[in-house]
N, C-alpha and C positions, 0 to 999 in steps of 0.2 A: 515655356510651358508651364503652364499653372497646375496648381495641385489643391482643389478643394476637399477641406474637411467632413463637411456635412453632405457631399453631392450624392446624391442616390447610387447605392449598385444595382449592378446588373444579375444581381444574383435571386432567385425567388426566395420570398419574405414568406409564404404559405409554406406551412409542412401538413404533412398528412396524420393527422393525429394516430392513428391506424398505426402506421409506420416508429411514428415518434415515441411510441409505448411500448415499443416491440424493440426499440434502441435502447429505450430506458431500464427494461426488464433483464435484457443481454447484458446492459452493462452492470447493473446490482450483480448480476449473478455472476459474472466474472472478478467482481470486487469480494465477493465473496471467497470465490476459489482463492485469488491473491493472499487475503489475509488467512486461511489456512493453511496454505506453505509456507506463509511468513512464519507464523507460530511455530510449525515443523521445522522450520531451519532454525530459529531460538532455542527450540527444545533439544534440537539435536547437536546445537553448539553450547546447552550449559554443561559446566564440566561435572565428572561425575562426583557419588557422595563421599565424603571420606571414609575409610575404614580404620577402625582402631583409633588409638590416639598416638600413632609416629606422625612427628611434622606439628604437634599441638602445642607442647611444651616450648616456651620459649625464656630463656636464660636472660635473665634481667640480673646477675650479678656481673661487674667490671673486673 
């Protein structure tokens, strides 16, 4: 059995431009949604802002 790297494929090489454009638009919209979801997750994971000065003083004397 031999395998040729440059052998022609049985897959079609021409793609309908209308369907490829629709797929590209759908992929772009999906990336935007996933980006918004990632930003919301990052914002939700951020630690809350400190209140007052408790814990901000560090004792530097030994």
